[in-house]
C-alpha positions as CSV (number, residue, x, y, z in Angstrom):
1,M,92.5,159.1,119.1
2,N,90.8,157.2,121.9
3,T,93.3,155.7,124.3
4,D,91.0,154.9,127.2
5,S,89.1,151.7,126.5
6,A,89.8,149.9,129.8
7,N,91.7,152.5,131.8
8,S,93.9,155.6,131.3
9,A,96.9,153.7,129.9
10,P,97.7,154.0,126.2
11,L,96.0,151.2,124.2
12,R,99.4,149.6,123.4
13,D,100.0,149.1,127.1
14,Q,96.6,147.5,127.7
15,R,95.9,143.8,127.5
16,L,94.3,142.4,124.4
17,G,91.5,140.8,126.4
18,D,90.6,144.1,128.1
19,I,90.6,146.0,124.8
20,A,88.3,143.4,123.2
21,R,86.0,143.4,126.2
22,T,85.7,147.2,126.6
23,L,86.2,148.8,123.2
24,A,83.3,148.4,120.8
25,G,84.5,147.1,117.4
26,A,88.0,146.2,118.7
27,T,87.6,142.4,118.1
28,A,87.2,142.9,114.3
29,V,90.5,144.9,114.2
30,L,92.3,142.4,116.3
31,R,91.1,139.5,114.2
32,R,92.2,141.2,111.0
33,Y,95.8,141.5,112.4
34,R,95.6,138.0,113.8
35,L,96.2,139.2,117.4
36,D,94.9,136.6,119.8
37,F,92.6,138.4,122.3
38,C,91.0,135.1,123.5
39,C,93.6,132.6,124.5
40,G,96.3,135.3,124.5
41,G,94.2,138.0,126.1
42,D,96.7,138.6,129.0
43,V,99.4,140.0,126.6
44,T,99.6,143.7,125.9
45,L,98.9,145.1,122.5
46,R,102.6,146.2,122.3
47,D,104.0,142.8,123.1
48,A,101.5,141.0,120.8
49,A,102.3,143.2,117.9
50,L,106.0,142.7,118.5
51,R,105.6,138.9,118.4
52,R,103.9,139.1,115.1
53,D,106.2,141.8,113.7
54,I,103.2,144.1,113.2
55,D,103.4,147.9,113.4
56,V,101.8,148.7,116.7
57,D,101.3,152.3,115.7
58,A,99.0,151.2,112.8
59,V,96.9,148.9,115.1
60,E,96.6,151.5,117.8
61,A,95.5,154.1,115.3
62,E,92.8,151.8,114.0
63,L,91.6,151.0,117.5
64,G,91.8,154.6,118.5
65,A,89.6,155.6,115.6
66,L,86.7,153.4,116.8
67,D,83.7,154.8,118.5
68,P,84.5,154.4,122.2
69,G,80.9,153.7,123.1
70,A,79.9,150.6,125.1
71,P,80.4,147.3,123.4
72,P,77.3,145.3,122.4
73,A,75.4,144.3,125.5
74,L,75.6,140.8,126.8
75,P,73.2,139.3,129.3
76,A,74.1,140.4,132.8
77,A,72.8,137.3,134.7
78,A,75.1,134.3,134.7
79,G,72.3,132.0,133.6
80,D,71.3,134.2,130.7
81,L,74.9,134.6,129.6
82,V,75.6,130.9,129.5
83,A,72.4,130.4,127.6
84,H,73.5,133.0,125.1
85,I,76.9,131.3,124.7
86,V,75.2,127.9,124.0
87,T,72.8,129.4,121.5
88,R,75.2,131.8,119.8
89,F,78.3,129.7,119.7
90,H,77.8,126.0,120.7
91,D,74.8,125.4,118.6
92,V,76.3,127.2,115.6
93,H,79.5,125.2,115.8
94,R,77.5,122.0,115.9
95,A,75.5,123.0,112.9
96,E,78.3,124.4,110.7
97,L,81.3,122.1,111.2
98,P,79.8,119.0,109.4
99,E,79.3,120.9,106.2
100,L,82.8,122.4,106.4
101,I,84.3,118.9,106.8
102,T,82.3,117.8,103.7
103,L,83.4,120.8,101.6
104,A,87.1,120.3,102.7
105,A,87.0,116.6,101.7
106,K,85.6,117.5,98.3
107,V,88.2,120.2,97.7
108,E,91.0,117.9,98.7
109,R,89.7,115.1,96.5
110,V,89.1,117.2,93.4
111,H,92.1,119.5,93.6
112,R,94.6,117.2,95.2
113,E,97.2,118.1,92.5
114,H,96.8,121.8,92.9
115,P,99.8,123.4,94.7
116,A,97.5,125.4,97.0
117,A,95.2,122.5,97.9
118,P,94.7,122.4,101.7
119,L,95.6,118.7,102.1
120,G,94.8,117.4,105.5
121,L,92.2,120.0,106.2
122,A,89.2,117.7,106.4
123,D,90.9,115.5,109.0
124,A,92.0,118.6,111.0
125,L,88.4,119.9,111.0
126,Q,87.1,116.4,112.1
127,R,89.6,116.4,115.0
128,M,88.6,119.9,115.9
129,R,84.9,119.0,115.8
130,D,85.4,116.0,118.0
131,E,87.3,118.0,120.6
132,L,84.8,120.9,120.5
133,L,81.9,118.5,121.0
134,Q,83.5,117.0,124.1
135,H,84.5,120.4,125.4
136,M,81.0,122.0,124.9
137,Q,79.3,119.0,126.4
138,K,81.4,119.3,129.6
139,E,80.5,123.0,129.8
140,E,76.8,122.4,129.2
141,Q,76.4,119.5,131.5
142,I,78.7,120.4,134.4
143,L,80.2,123.9,134.5
144,F,77.4,126.1,133.1
145,P,74.7,124.6,135.4
146,M,77.0,125.3,138.4
147,M,77.4,128.9,137.3
148,A,73.7,129.4,136.7
149,A,72.7,127.8,140.0
150,N,75.2,129.7,142.1
151,P,76.4,133.1,140.6
152,G,78.7,133.7,143.6
153,A,80.6,130.4,143.3
154,R,84.3,130.2,142.9
155,L,85.1,127.5,140.3
156,D,88.8,127.8,139.7
157,P,89.7,124.1,139.0
158,P,87.0,123.4,136.3
159,I,87.5,126.8,134.8
160,Q,91.2,126.3,134.5
161,R,90.6,123.0,132.7
162,M,88.3,124.8,130.2
163,R,91.0,127.5,129.7
164,D,93.6,124.8,129.0
165,E,91.3,123.3,126.4
166,H,90.7,126.8,124.9
167,D,94.4,127.1,124.5
168,E,94.3,123.8,122.6
169,H,91.5,125.1,120.4
170,G,93.6,128.2,119.7
171,E,96.5,126.0,118.6
172,A,94.1,124.1,116.3
173,L,93.0,127.4,114.8
174,S,96.6,128.2,114.0
175,G,96.9,124.9,112.3
176,L,93.9,125.7,110.1
177,F,95.4,129.0,109.0
178,A,98.7,127.2,108.2
179,L,97.0,124.5,106.1
180,T,95.1,127.1,104.2
181,D,97.8,129.7,103.8
182,E,95.8,132.2,106.0
183,L,92.6,131.3,104.0
184,A,94.2,132.7,100.8
185,L,92.3,131.5,97.7
186,P,94.1,130.8,94.5
187,D,92.8,132.8,91.5
188,D,91.4,129.6,89.9
189,A,89.6,128.4,93.0
190,C,86.2,126.8,92.2
191,N,83.0,127.7,93.9
192,T,83.3,124.9,96.4
193,W,86.7,126.0,97.4
194,R,85.4,129.6,97.8
195,A,82.4,128.4,99.8
196,L,84.8,126.4,102.1
197,Y,87.0,129.3,102.9
198,L,84.1,131.7,103.4
199,G,82.7,129.2,105.9
200,L,86.0,128.8,107.5
201,R,86.4,132.5,107.9
202,K,83.1,132.7,109.7
203,F,83.9,129.6,111.9
204,T,87.3,130.9,112.9
205,D,85.8,134.4,113.7
206,D,83.0,132.7,115.7
207,L,85.3,130.5,117.7
208,T,87.7,133.3,118.5
209,E,84.7,135.4,119.8
210,H,83.4,132.4,121.6
211,I,86.6,131.8,123.5
212,H,86.9,135.5,124.2
213,T,83.4,135.7,125.7
214,E,84.2,132.8,128.1
215,N,87.8,133.6,128.9
216,N,87.5,137.4,129.4
217,I,83.8,137.9,130.3
218,L,82.2,134.8,131.9
219,F,85.0,133.0,133.6
220,P,86.5,135.9,135.6
221,R,83.1,136.2,137.5
222,F,83.8,132.8,139.0
223,E,87.5,132.9,139.7
224,S,89.3,133.7,142.9
225,G,90.2,137.4,143.1
226,A,87.2,138.5,141.1
227,A,85.0,141.2,142.7
228,R,82.0,139.7,144.5
């Protein structure tokens, strides 16, 4: 079993953000167990599992069975990394959320009387889209250009504001899971309902990876105490 993703400490004693950042394939395992490695990345695996009443031995075993090779390479230069974030995450959210909102509204309208209908989901997704659009615009117009222009800058105040908004996005994700019963489809779900939850699964995975990439990889480069 591999117990050395970020340092020599057992995986259960390492922070979720460090595990996600340094152990290839770890993010898929952590997502499956709904362990928050983006906004909750400072919590150890042991504590996170305890909070969710999950068997830490089982999670550690799955993580330890992963190939400990380097995680997928991200661009090294700050300008290239922020460009990757915009293309891989910002643009994708902008493209996909309108269709998810449309699908959610249809499912709510057609299946309003179904006991598993995700009532309120379309409005929740609309609020999330509005908040994400504002957040991403601030990053693209203010924070990211500062990072690209001065890779040695210390940008603690604007980064903290973005971290706070990431926490709010994380709370919104929890709300989506609550509305959809953890994206559990009823046996008689129609194709639209199935397409909606498939798209939501991708969106929630993407947003989790998006926040992780910023919180645990990009932002620390520009915060006080980071190695120059």
